[in-house]
Backbone as numpy.savetxt, mean C-alpha at the origin, in Angstrom:
# Nx Ny Nz CAx CAy CAz Cx Cy Cz
0.35 22.67 -2.14 -0.53 21.63 -2.68 -1.37 21.06 -1.55
-2.64 20.86 -1.77 -3.54 20.34 -0.75 -3.97 18.94 -1.13
-3.65 17.98 -0.29 -3.96 16.58 -0.58 -4.93 16.02 0.42
-5.71 15.03 -0.04 -6.66 14.36 0.83 -5.96 13.30 1.64
-6.40 13.12 2.90 -5.84 12.10 3.78 -6.26 12.40 5.20
-6.03 11.47 6.13 -6.45 11.69 7.50 -5.58 12.71 8.20
-6.13 13.41 9.19 -5.37 14.41 9.92 -4.46 13.80 10.96
-4.90 12.76 11.61 -4.12 12.13 12.65 -3.61 10.79 12.16
-2.50 10.35 12.77 -1.94 9.06 12.37 -2.93 7.97 12.76
-3.53 7.33 11.77 -4.48 6.26 12.03 -4.21 5.07 11.13
-3.64 5.32 9.98 -3.33 4.28 9.02 -2.07 4.73 8.28
-0.96 4.05 8.51 0.32 4.53 8.01 0.33 4.72 6.50
-0.40 3.86 5.76 -0.41 4.00 4.31 -1.01 5.32 3.87
-2.17 5.67 4.43 -2.78 6.96 4.11 -1.90 8.12 4.56
-1.29 7.97 5.73 -0.45 9.03 6.27 0.80 9.25 5.44
1.19 8.25 4.66 2.39 8.39 3.84 2.14 9.25 2.61
0.89 9.48 2.27 0.57 10.20 1.02 1.25 11.57 0.93
1.18 12.44 1.96 1.87 13.73 1.83 3.38 13.58 1.67
3.98 12.60 2.34 5.42 12.39 2.21 5.77 11.96 0.79
4.97 11.05 0.24 5.22 10.58 -1.11 5.08 11.71 -2.13
4.01 12.49 -2.01 3.79 13.57 -2.96 4.85 14.65 -2.83
5.31 14.91 -1.61 6.40 15.87 -1.42 7.68 15.38 -2.08
7.97 14.09 -1.92 9.16 13.51 -2.53 9.09 13.58 -4.05
7.94 13.31 -4.61 7.80 13.26 -6.06 7.74 14.63 -6.72
7.22 15.63 -6.00 7.02 16.95 -6.60 8.00 18.00 -6.11
8.60 17.77 -4.94 9.45 18.79 -4.34 8.66 19.93 -3.73
7.34 19.76 -3.60 6.47 20.81 -3.05 6.01 20.45 -1.65
5.64 21.45 -0.89 5.06 21.23 0.42 3.61 20.78 0.24
3.24 19.73 0.94 1.89 19.19 0.83 1.20 19.31 2.18
-0.01 19.82 2.20 -0.76 19.93 3.44 -2.11 19.24 3.28
-2.69 18.85 4.39 -3.94 18.10 4.39 -5.13 19.00 4.10
-6.09 18.47 3.37 -7.41 19.09 3.19 -8.45 17.99 3.26
-9.67 18.34 3.61 -10.76 17.38 3.62 -11.02 16.90 2.19
-11.77 15.81 2.08 -12.03 15.23 0.76 -12.67 16.25 -0.18
-13.55 17.08 0.33 -14.24 18.04 -0.53 -13.35 19.20 -0.96
-12.30 19.49 -0.17 -11.47 20.66 -0.44 -10.11 20.30 -1.03
-9.78 19.03 -1.11 -8.47 18.62 -1.59 -8.28 18.95 -3.07
-7.07 19.33 -3.44 -6.77 19.55 -4.86 -6.16 18.32 -5.50
-5.66 17.37 -4.66 -5.08 16.13 -5.17 -5.53 14.97 -4.29
-5.93 13.88 -4.92 -6.18 12.62 -4.22 -4.96 11.73 -4.47
-4.29 11.30 -3.40 -3.08 10.52 -3.52 -3.28 9.07 -3.12
-2.44 8.60 -2.20 -2.43 7.20 -1.82 -3.76 6.78 -1.22
-4.22 5.60 -1.61 -5.40 5.02 -0.97 -6.47 4.60 -1.95
-7.40 3.80 -1.43 -8.57 3.37 -2.22 -9.64 4.44 -2.07
-9.41 5.56 -2.74 -10.17 6.78 -2.50 -11.14 7.14 -3.61
-11.15 6.40 -4.69 -11.87 6.91 -5.85 -13.38 6.79 -5.75
-13.88 5.89 -4.90 -15.31 5.91 -4.63 -15.69 7.22 -3.94
-14.85 7.64 -2.97 -15.07 8.94 -2.30 -14.92 10.08 -3.29
-13.94 9.98 -4.14 -13.69 11.01 -5.15 -14.93 11.21 -6.03
-15.52 10.09 -6.47 -16.71 10.19 -7.31 -17.89 10.77 -6.54
-18.03 10.36 -5.27 -19.14 10.86 -4.45 -19.04 12.36 -4.22
-17.81 12.89 -4.26 -17.61 14.32 -4.03 -17.52 15.13 -5.32
-17.91 14.53 -6.42 -18.01 15.28 -7.67 -16.82 15.19 -8.58
-15.73 14.57 -8.13 -14.58 14.35 -9.00 -13.93 15.60 -9.55
-13.70 16.61 -8.70 -13.11 17.85 -9.18 -11.60 17.93 -8.98
-11.05 17.19 -8.03 -9.62 17.24 -7.76 -8.84 16.44 -8.79
-7.53 16.63 -8.80 -6.68 15.78 -9.61 -6.37 14.49 -8.85
-6.12 13.44 -9.60 -5.86 12.13 -9.00 -4.44 11.72 -9.34
-3.71 11.31 -8.30 -2.33 10.89 -8.51 -2.06 9.62 -7.71
-2.33 8.47 -8.33 -2.00 7.20 -7.72 -3.08 6.55 -6.89
-4.24 7.16 -6.82 -5.35 6.54 -6.08 -5.93 5.38 -6.88
-6.73 4.56 -6.18 -7.39 3.44 -6.84 -8.79 3.23 -6.33
-9.51 2.37 -6.99 -10.81 1.92 -6.51 -10.61 0.84 -5.44
-11.56 0.72 -4.53 -11.47 -0.32 -3.50 -12.07 -1.63 -3.97
-13.18 -1.56 -4.68 -13.90 -2.78 -5.06 -14.03 -2.97 -6.57
-13.73 -1.95 -7.33 -13.92 -2.02 -8.78 -15.26 -1.52 -9.25
-16.15 -1.19 -8.31 -17.46 -0.65 -8.69 -17.33 0.82 -9.01
-17.91 1.23 -10.12 -17.78 2.60 -10.58 -19.14 3.27 -10.58
-19.21 4.47 -10.03 -20.46 5.21 -10.01 -20.80 5.67 -11.42
-22.09 5.79 -11.69 -22.56 6.26 -12.99 -22.51 7.77 -13.01
-21.28 8.28 -13.15 -21.08 9.73 -13.13 -19.96 10.06 -14.11
-20.06 11.20 -14.78 -19.01 11.55 -15.75 -17.69 11.84 -15.05
-16.59 11.44 -15.68 -15.26 11.69 -15.15 -14.45 12.43 -16.21
-13.58 13.31 -15.75 -12.70 14.04 -16.66 -11.37 13.31 -16.73
-11.07 12.68 -17.84 -9.85 11.89 -17.96 -8.61 12.74 -17.69
-8.67 14.03 -18.03 -7.50 14.89 -17.84 -7.16 15.12 -16.37
-8.11 14.80 -15.47 -7.86 14.94 -14.04 -7.03 13.79 -13.48
-6.91 12.71 -14.24 -6.23 11.51 -13.75 -4.79 11.51 -14.26
-3.90 12.02 -13.42 -2.49 12.07 -13.79 -1.83 10.71 -13.63
-2.34 9.90 -12.72 -1.88 8.52 -12.53 -2.91 7.82 -11.66
-3.08 6.53 -11.87 -3.94 5.72 -11.00 -3.14 4.51 -10.53
-3.66 3.84 -9.53 -2.88 2.79 -8.86 -2.53 1.61 -9.76
-3.45 1.18 -10.62 -3.15 -0.01 -11.40 -4.04 -0.17 -12.62
-3.77 -1.25 -13.33 -4.49 -1.56 -14.57 -5.99 -1.73 -14.32
-6.36 -2.36 -13.20 -7.77 -2.63 -12.94 -8.56 -1.35 -12.74
-8.00 -0.40 -11.99 -8.67 0.89 -11.82 -8.74 1.63 -13.14
-7.66 1.63 -13.90 -7.65 2.33 -15.19 -8.72 1.77 -16.12
-8.83 0.45 -16.16 -9.83 -0.18 -17.03 -11.25 0.09 -16.56
-11.47 -0.03 -15.24 -12.82 0.18 -14.70 -13.33 1.59 -14.96
-12.41 2.56 -14.95 -12.81 3.95 -15.17 -12.82 4.33 -16.65
-12.36 3.42 -17.51 -12.33 3.72 -18.93 -11.32 4.79 -19.30
-10.20 4.84 -18.58 -9.18 5.85 -18.85 -8.28 5.42 -20.01
-7.62 6.36 -20.65 -6.71 6.01 -21.75 -5.63 5.04 -21.29
-5.19 4.19 -22.20 -4.20 3.17 -21.86 -2.83 3.75 -21.54
-2.60 5.02 -21.90 -1.32 5.62 -21.55 -1.36 6.36 -20.22
-2.47 6.22 -19.46 -2.53 6.82 -18.13 -1.48 6.13 -17.24
-0.55 6.89 -16.64 0.49 6.27 -15.81 -0.10 5.48 -14.65
0.63 4.45 -14.24 0.18 3.54 -13.19 1.16 3.50 -12.04
0.61 3.29 -10.83 1.46 3.02 -9.68 0.93 3.62 -8.41
1.19 2.93 -7.32 0.88 3.45 -5.99 2.07 4.28 -5.52
1.87 5.55 -5.17 3.00 6.39 -4.76 3.78 5.86 -3.56
3.22 4.89 -2.84 3.96 4.29 -1.73 5.27 3.66 -2.14
5.44 3.37 -3.44 6.69 2.74 -3.89 7.90 3.64 -3.70
7.69 4.93 -3.50 8.85 5.82 -3.33 9.47 5.70 -1.95
8.91 4.89 -1.07 9.44 4.75 0.29 10.91 4.36 0.26
11.32 3.59 -0.73 12.72 3.15 -0.80 13.67 4.28 -1.12
13.15 5.41 -1.60 14.00 6.53 -1.98 14.14 7.55 -0.86
13.45 7.34 0.25 13.52 8.26 1.37 14.62 7.84 2.34
15.18 8.80 3.03 16.18 8.48 4.05 15.51 7.88 5.27
15.77 6.61 5.55 15.12 5.94 6.68 15.96 5.99 7.94
17.19 6.51 7.83 18.04 6.54 9.02 18.55 5.16 9.38
18.77 4.94 10.66 19.29 3.66 11.12 18.22 2.58 11.04
18.51 1.53 10.31 17.59 0.39 10.19 18.17 -0.76 11.02
17.42 -1.20 12.00 17.87 -2.30 12.86 17.52 -3.62 12.19
18.55 -4.43 11.91 18.32 -5.73 11.30 17.83 -6.70 12.35
16.66 -7.26 12.12 16.08 -8.19 13.08 16.11 -9.61 12.56
15.92 -10.55 13.46 15.88 -11.96 13.08 14.46 -12.51 13.07
13.51 -11.75 13.60 12.13 -12.22 13.70 11.31 -11.74 12.51
10.42 -12.58 12.00 9.49 -12.11 10.95 8.55 -11.06 11.52
8.01 -10.23 10.64 7.10 -9.16 11.06 5.71 -9.43 10.48
4.70 -9.26 11.33 3.31 -9.31 10.87 2.74 -7.91 10.96
2.16 -7.44 9.86 1.57 -6.11 9.79 0.12 -6.26 9.36
-0.83 -6.13 10.29 -2.24 -6.32 9.93 -2.87 -5.05 9.36
-3.87 -5.23 8.52 -4.77 -4.13 8.17 -5.49 -3.72 9.45
-5.78 -2.44 9.59 -6.37 -1.99 10.86 -7.71 -2.64 11.16
-8.40 -3.11 10.11 -9.68 -3.78 10.33 -9.53 -5.08 11.09
-8.38 -5.73 10.95 -8.14 -6.98 11.69 -8.19 -6.74 13.19
-7.63 -5.63 13.61 -7.54 -5.34 15.04 -8.88 -4.94 15.64
-9.86 -4.69 14.79 -11.18 -4.29 15.28 -12.06 -5.49 15.64
-11.55 -6.70 15.44 -12.33 -7.89 15.74 -11.65 -8.70 16.85
-12.45 -9.42 17.63 -11.88 -10.27 18.67 -11.01 -11.36 18.07
-11.50 -11.93 16.97 -10.73 -13.00 16.33 -9.38 -12.48 15.85
-9.39 -11.30 15.29 -8.15 -10.71 14.80 -7.18 -10.42 15.93
-7.68 -9.86 17.01 -6.82 -9.56 18.16 -6.21 -10.84 18.73
-7.02 -11.91 18.79 -6.48 -13.19 19.29 -5.41 -13.74 18.36
-5.65 -13.62 17.07 -4.67 -14.13 16.10 -3.36 -13.35 16.19
-3.45 -12.05 16.32 -2.24 -11.22 16.45 -1.47 -11.60 17.71
-2.18 -11.82 18.81 -1.52 -12.22 20.05 -0.82 -13.58 19.89
-1.45 -14.50 19.17 -0.86 -15.82 18.94 0.39 -15.72 18.09
0.38 -14.88 17.08 1.56 -14.71 16.24 2.72 -14.13 17.04
2.41 -13.17 17.90 3.47 -12.61 18.74 4.07 -13.67 19.64
3.21 -14.53 20.19 3.69 -15.61 21.06 4.51 -16.64 20.28
4.26 -16.74 18.97 4.96 -17.71 18.13 6.20 -17.15 17.45
6.67 -16.00 17.91 7.95 -15.49 17.44 7.91 -14.34 16.48
6.73 -13.86 16.14 6.62 -12.70 15.26 6.80 -11.39 16.04
7.35 -10.40 15.38 7.17 -9.02 15.81 5.91 -8.51 15.11
5.12 -7.73 15.83 3.89 -7.18 15.25 4.06 -5.68 15.09
3.88 -5.20 13.88 3.91 -3.77 13.60 2.47 -3.29 13.46
2.08 -2.33 14.26 0.70 -1.85 14.25 0.50 -0.80 13.16
-0.63 -0.84 12.48 -0.84 0.05 11.33 -1.02 1.52 11.68
-1.18 1.85 12.98 -1.26 3.26 13.37 0.10 3.83 13.75
1.17 3.08 13.45 2.53 3.56 13.66 2.90 4.55 12.57
3.76 5.51 12.90 4.21 6.52 11.94 4.83 5.83 10.72
4.54 6.29 9.50 4.93 5.53 8.30 6.42 5.27 8.13
7.28 6.21 8.46 8.70 5.95 8.30 9.22 4.96 9.33
8.59 4.91 10.49 8.95 3.89 11.47 8.52 2.51 10.97
7.33 2.42 10.36 6.92 1.17 9.73 7.95 0.77 8.67
8.37 1.71 7.84 9.33 1.40 6.78 10.63 0.87 7.37
11.10 1.49 8.45 12.35 1.01 9.07 12.19 -0.41 9.60
11.06 -0.69 10.22 10.85 -2.03 10.77 10.77 -3.08 9.67
10.10 -2.75 8.57 10.01 -3.70 7.47 11.35 -3.87 6.78
12.08 -2.78 6.61 13.37 -2.85 5.92 14.35 -3.76 6.65
14.21 -3.85 7.98 15.11 -4.67 8.77 14.63 -6.09 9.00
13.48 -6.42 8.44 12.88 -7.74 8.70 13.33 -8.77 7.67
13.46 -10.03 8.07 13.78 -11.09 7.10 12.56 -11.54 6.30
11.36 -11.21 6.80 10.12 -11.66 6.15 8.97 -10.84 6.70
8.02 -10.51 5.82 6.83 -9.78 6.23 5.59 -10.54 5.79
4.71 -10.82 6.73 3.38 -11.34 6.45 2.39 -10.21 6.73
1.45 -9.99 5.83 0.60 -8.82 5.99 -0.78 -9.03 5.40
-1.74 -8.31 5.94 -3.06 -8.17 5.31 -3.27 -6.73 4.87
-2.25 -5.90 5.03 -2.30 -4.48 4.70 -1.76 -4.24 3.30
-2.49 -3.52 2.47 -2.01 -3.21 1.14 -0.66 -2.51 1.20
-0.55 -1.50 2.04 0.70 -0.74 2.06 1.80 -1.43 2.84
1.44 -2.44 3.63 2.47 -3.33 4.14 3.15 -4.04 2.99
2.36 -4.48 2.02 2.90 -5.16 0.84 3.65 -4.17 -0.05
3.09 -2.97 -0.26 3.75 -1.96 -1.09 5.13 -1.63 -0.53
5.20 -1.36 0.77 6.47 -0.99 1.40 7.46 -2.14 1.30
7.03 -3.35 1.64 7.95 -4.50 1.62 8.48 -4.74 0.21
7.60 -4.68 -0.80 8.04 -4.87 -2.18 9.06 -3.81 -2.59
8.78 -2.57 -2.25 9.69 -1.48 -2.63 11.04 -1.60 -1.94
11.05 -2.15 -0.73 12.28 -2.29 0.05 13.02 -3.58 -0.23
12.44 -4.45 -1.07 13.09 -5.69 -1.43 13.05 -6.77 -0.37
12.04 -6.71 0.50 11.92 -7.67 1.59 10.96 -8.79 1.18
11.32 -10.06 1.37 10.38 -11.15 1.08 9.08 -10.95 1.86
7.97 -10.98 1.16 6.68 -10.67 1.80 5.57 -11.42 1.11
4.50 -11.66 1.87 3.32 -12.28 1.29 2.07 -11.73 1.95
1.00 -11.66 1.17 -0.33 -11.44 1.72 -0.79 -12.74 2.37
-1.43 -12.63 3.51 -1.97 -13.82 4.16 -3.48 -13.69 4.28
-4.15 -14.83 4.17 -5.59 -14.87 4.39 -5.83 -15.35 5.82
-6.85 -14.77 6.44 -7.20 -15.09 7.82 -8.66 -15.52 7.84
-8.95 -16.77 7.50 -10.34 -17.21 7.34 -11.18 -17.09 8.60
-10.54 -17.07 9.77 -11.29 -16.97 11.02 -11.60 -15.54 11.41
-11.12 -14.59 10.62 -11.30 -13.18 10.94 -12.25 -12.55 9.93
-13.28 -11.90 10.43 -14.27 -11.28 9.56 -13.74 -9.98 8.95
-14.37 -9.57 7.85 -14.11 -8.25 7.28 -12.85 -8.14 6.45
-12.49 -9.20 5.71 -11.31 -9.12 4.85 -11.51 -8.06 3.78
-10.45 -7.39 3.44 -10.49 -6.36 2.40 -10.66 -7.02 1.03
-11.31 -6.33 0.08 -11.52 -6.91 -1.25 -10.21 -7.17 -1.97
-10.16 -8.25 -2.69 -8.96 -8.62 -3.43 -8.63 -7.59 -4.51
-9.64 -6.91 -5.01 -9.47 -5.98 -6.12 -8.30 -5.03 -5.90
-8.21 -4.42 -4.72 -7.21 -3.37 -4.54 -5.79 -3.92 -4.53
-5.63 -5.15 -4.05 -4.30 -5.77 -4.04 -3.88 -6.13 -5.47
-4.79 -6.75 -6.22 -4.49 -7.07 -7.61 -4.25 -5.81 -8.43
-4.99 -4.76 -8.13 -4.83 -3.49 -8.84 -3.41 -2.95 -8.65
-2.97 -2.88 -7.40 -1.61 -2.40 -7.12 -0.57 -3.26 -7.84
-0.68 -4.56 -7.70 0.34 -5.45 -8.26 0.32 -5.49 -9.79
-0.82 -5.14 -10.39 -0.88 -5.13 -11.85 0.11 -4.12 -12.44
0.39 -3.04 -11.72 1.36 -2.05 -12.19 2.78 -2.60 -12.13
2.99 -3.66 -11.34 4.28 -4.31 -11.22 4.35 -5.60 -12.04
3.28 -5.88 -12.80 3.24 -7.09 -13.61 3.05 -8.35 -12.79
2.33 -8.24 -11.67 2.14 -9.38 -10.79 0.67 -9.48 -10.38
0.34 -10.54 -9.64 -1.01 -10.70 -9.10 -0.91 -11.03 -7.62
-2.02 -10.85 -6.92 -2.03 -11.00 -5.47 -2.34 -12.44 -5.07
-1.32 -13.18 -4.74 -1.50 -14.54 -4.24 -1.43 -14.53 -2.72
-2.55 -14.89 -2.09 -2.56 -14.99 -0.64 -2.20 -16.41 -0.22
-1.52 -16.53 0.93 -1.29 -17.85 1.51 -2.07 -17.93 2.81
-2.46 -19.13 3.16 -3.14 -19.32 4.44 -2.18 -19.00 5.58
-2.66 -18.26 6.54 -1.82 -17.86 7.66 -1.18 -19.07 8.34
-1.87 -20.18 8.36 -1.36 -21.38 9.01 -0.01 -21.81 8.44
0.23 -21.52 7.15 1.49 -21.93 6.51 2.70 -21.16 7.04
2.45 -19.99 7.61 3.55 -19.16 8.13 3.25 -18.72 9.56
2.61 -19.59 10.32 2.03 -19.20 11.61 3.03 -19.08 12.75
4.27 -19.52 12.53 5.30 -19.30 13.55 6.59 -18.89 12.87
7.55 -18.45 13.66 8.77 -17.89 13.10 9.51 -18.88 12.22
9.59 -20.13 12.64 10.30 -21.13 11.86 9.70 -21.33 10.48
8.39 -21.49 10.41 7.72 -21.66 9.13 7.86 -20.41 8.27
7.74 -19.25 8.91 7.82 -18.00 8.17 9.19 -17.82 7.52
10.25 -18.10 8.26 11.60 -17.90 7.72 11.92 -18.91 6.62
11.40 -20.11 6.76 11.58 -21.11 5.70 10.83 -20.67 4.44
9.64 -20.14 4.61 8.86 -19.67 3.46 9.55 -18.47 2.80
10.17 -17.62 3.61 10.85 -16.43 3.07 11.93 -16.82 2.07
12.59 -17.94 2.30 13.65 -18.37 1.40 13.12 -18.64 -0.01
11.86 -19.03 -0.10 11.28 -19.32 -1.42 10.89 -18.04 -2.16
10.94 -16.90 -1.47 10.47 -15.63 -2.05 11.60 -14.69 -2.43
12.84 -15.10 -2.23 13.95 -14.17 -2.44 14.03 -13.66 -3.87
13.85 -14.53 -4.83 13.91 -14.11 -6.23 12.76 -13.16 -6.55
11.56 -13.48 -6.07 10.41 -12.61 -6.31 10.60 -11.25 -5.64
11.21 -11.23 -4.45 11.43 -9.98 -3.74 12.36 -9.07 -4.54
13.42 -9.64 -5.12 14.34 -8.84 -5.93 13.64 -8.30 -7.17
12.81 -9.13 -7.80 12.10 -8.69 -9.00 11.11 -7.58 -8.69
10.37 -7.73 -7.59 9.37 -6.72 -7.24 10.02 -5.41 -6.81
11.19 -5.48 -6.20 11.92 -4.25 -5.89 12.31 -3.52 -7.18
12.80 -4.27 -8.14 13.18 -3.67 -9.43 11.97 -3.04 -10.10
10.83 -3.75 -10.09 9.62 -3.21 -10.70 9.12 -1.98 -9.94
9.26 -1.99 -8.63 8.85 -0.82 -7.82 9.68 0.40 -8.18
10.97 0.22 -8.41 11.83 1.33 -8.82 11.40 1.88 -10.18
11.03 0.97 -11.10 10.54 1.40 -12.41 9.27 2.23 -12.27
8.33 1.74 -11.46 7.07 2.46 -11.25 7.32 3.82 -10.61
8.23 3.86 -9.64 8.55 5.13 -8.98 9.10 6.14 -9.98
9.92 5.68 -10.90 10.47 6.58 -11.90 9.38 7.10 -12.83
8.44 6.24 -13.20 7.32 6.69 -14.04 6.44 7.70 -13.31
6.21 7.46 -12.02 5.41 8.41 -11.24 6.12 9.75 -11.09
7.42 9.69 -10.95 8.19 10.95 -10.83 8.01 11.79 -12.10
8.01 11.12 -13.25 7.81 11.85 -14.50 6.39 12.43 -14.58
5.40 11.62 -14.15 4.01 12.08 -14.19 3.76 13.22 -13.21
4.53 13.25 -12.12 4.32 14.27 -11.08 4.70 15.66 -11.55
5.38 15.77 -12.66 5.74 17.10 -13.17 4.49 17.92 -13.50
3.37 17.22 -13.72 2.12 17.93 -14.06 1.39 18.45 -12.83
1.87 18.08 -11.63 1.19 18.54 -10.40 1.60 19.97 -10.06
């Protein structure tokens, strides 16, 4: 099976796509360029998919902004999409399966997970491309956070999140992984940092879990003490989102039989 995704480790969420598809299908998955891929998997890839003629099959991809190109789509090519918002925007049948394949991370063998006492901050890679973002990340580290970089290998990211008492993130797949692993987590807004990702993709992912994307101001969890206190308020939600992630993973496993 040939799937779209980056060749080198640059964004752990995208890099997880071959692992997720291998887990769900039992097949070997190898990388192909966007034009040559037979499957589009994890990521906000559907704008690219439409630009390339929409010939591959889609399994769990989503739109980034909700804007849809004025081009015909073959509904039979969409075996699953990330969430309700993408399904609605594309006009797909209501029985099109939903879910981000990243939810299967909890079903993979992670090996030894080191339990930590420090909260973890996982930024979207765009945060690190700005001076303001780099300064904020440095401040969080100084205030007791461990920082997980988004160019880290995906299973190592999963191990670090699984062992954390709390995850603050601006990364979609930071949230996906934490939810699937049952770790208290929240999206944070960084008003001093330019280039925030569109809310659409976060709400799209969470719609498959019956939730919405509530961001908190980073200031509310800006040091380890505040973060750990906030984590206590999320324990019930973390358990619920883990259960929903398992449900979505099971639905995707059934849909993957068509791959």
